C-alpha positions as CSV (number, residue, x, y, z in Angstrom):
1,M,0.0,0.0,0.0
2,S,1.5,3.3,-1.1
3,T,1.1,6.5,0.9
4,Q,1.1,10.1,0.1
5,R,1.2,13.4,1.8
6,I,-1.7,15.9,1.3
7,K,-2.7,19.1,2.8
8,L,-6.3,19.7,3.9
9,I,-7.9,23.0,4.9
10,I,-10.5,22.6,7.6
11,A,-12.0,25.6,9.3
12,S,-9.4,27.9,7.6
13,R,-6.5,25.9,9.1
14,H,-4.0,23.7,7.2
15,Y,-3.5,20.1,8.1
16,P,-0.8,18.0,6.5
17,L,-1.7,14.3,6.4
18,T,-0.1,11.1,5.3
19,I,-2.7,8.9,3.9
20,A,-3.0,5.7,1.8
21,S,-3.0,6.8,-1.8
22,E,-6.3,5.0,-2.5
23,D,-8.0,7.0,0.3
24,E,-7.2,10.4,-1.2
25,E,-10.7,11.0,-2.7
26,L,-12.4,9.8,0.4
27,V,-10.3,12.0,2.7
28,R,-10.8,15.1,0.5
29,N,-14.5,14.5,0.3
30,A,-14.7,14.1,4.1
31,A,-12.9,17.5,4.5
32,K,-15.2,19.1,2.0
33,E,-18.2,17.8,3.9
34,I,-16.8,19.0,7.2
35,N,-16.2,22.5,5.8
36,E,-19.7,22.6,4.3
37,T,-21.2,21.6,7.7
38,I,-19.1,24.2,9.4
39,R,-20.5,26.8,6.9
40,L,-24.1,25.7,7.6
41,F,-23.6,25.9,11.4
42,E,-22.1,29.3,11.1
43,E,-25.0,30.6,9.0
44,K,-27.8,28.8,11.0
45,Y,-26.6,29.5,14.5
46,A,-24.5,32.7,13.9
47,V,-21.5,31.0,15.6
48,T,-18.2,32.8,15.0
49,D,-15.9,30.9,17.2
50,K,-14.3,28.1,15.1
51,Q,-13.7,25.9,18.2
52,D,-17.4,26.0,19.0
53,V,-18.4,25.2,15.4
54,L,-15.9,22.3,15.3
55,A,-17.3,20.9,18.5
56,M,-20.8,21.1,17.1
57,V,-19.7,19.3,13.9
58,A,-17.9,16.7,15.9
59,I,-21.0,16.0,18.0
60,Q,-23.1,15.7,14.8
61,Y,-20.7,13.2,13.3
62,A,-20.4,11.2,16.5
63,I,-24.2,10.9,16.7
64,K,-24.3,9.7,13.1
65,D,-21.6,7.2,13.9
66,F,-23.4,5.9,17.0
67,K,-26.6,5.5,15.0
68,W,-24.8,3.5,12.3
69,Q,-23.2,1.3,14.9
70,Q,-26.5,0.6,16.5
71,K,-28.0,-0.3,13.1
72,A,-25.1,-2.6,12.4
73,E,-25.4,-4.3,15.8
74,G,-29.1,-4.8,15.2
75,A,-28.5,-6.3,11.8
76,D,-26.2,-8.9,13.4
77,Q,-28.9,-10.0,15.8
78,I,-31.1,-12.0,13.4
79,P,-32.5,-14.9,15.4
80,N,-31.3,-18.3,14.4
81,N,-34.8,-19.6,13.8
82,E,-35.4,-16.7,11.3
83,I,-32.2,-17.7,9.4
84,E,-33.2,-21.4,9.4
85,R,-36.7,-20.4,8.1
86,L,-35.1,-18.4,5.3
87,I,-32.7,-21.2,4.4
88,E,-35.7,-23.6,4.2
89,R,-37.6,-21.2,1.9
90,I,-34.5,-20.9,-0.4
91,D,-34.1,-24.7,-0.4
92,H,-37.8,-25.1,-1.2
93,A,-37.6,-22.5,-4.0
94,L,-34.5,-24.1,-5.5
95,A,-36.1,-27.6,-5.3
96,K,-39.0,-26.4,-7.5
97,K,-36.7,-25.4,-10.4
């Protein structure tokens, strides 16, 4: 895996990063989304302190992450009897062909 150095600007500050080359687009898109969210918070809530805005953005993304984690954990909790029932239905459908 090759790496590369890039510079991102987030909240008007420069951040040099070393990233995997294949992640460059993802990292740049993440920075772009963060900056857009900062802009929206500054407009909506008239926040001028960058640290306050960054804290608000961090909270928003942490909440999104926790929601995704809960969804993923819920998806892993399919009861065994439900899985067995689905396997039986698949076997039955395949037997008809």
